[in-house]
C-alpha positions, 0 to 999 in steps of 0.5 A: 136528626129524624125525618119528617112526614113531608120529607118521607113523602117527598122521597117516596114520590121521587122517581128512580129515573130522575135520580139515576143520571145523577148517580151515574154522573157522580160515580163517572166524574170520580173515575168509576163506571156506570156498570159498577153502579149497576152492580151496586144497585143489583146487589141492594135490590136484586134488579139486573141492569136490564130490569133497572132500565125497565124501571127507569123507562117506566118511571117508577117512584122510589116507593114502587122501586123498593116494593118490587126490590128484593132487598139484600139481607145485608143491607142493614150493614150499611151505616153512617150519615148521608145528607145529614141523616144517620141511616140506621136511625131512619124509621121510614122503610122507603126513606131508609132504603133510598138512603142505603142506595145514596150511601152505596153510591157515595162509597163507589164515588169515593173509590172504596173497594167494591168488595167493601161496598157489597157488604158480607156478614 
């Protein structure tokens, strides 16, 4: 399933601040912590918890969020299906990066061990 131009534009325009509380709720409902969520985000983007808070307060779009990020070199090891899309087949970089984040949050919420979530080559 490939993404559409409209879908990709919606992903790029969505703000990190609008999605972050949903990530927190999802992981906390499953017994994980916001600190673990922040660790996962930091692994993917290089943003520590303080920088994450600044980006939330600034209400940056995902496009800006990932432009500022220093994506982990192991991010392409994140594979699988999320929201009906096979991550490795998504061509638009911002959409793929958002789906990387979604997949990591999903794995955290499903109780996967942190060392497995934070992939190493």
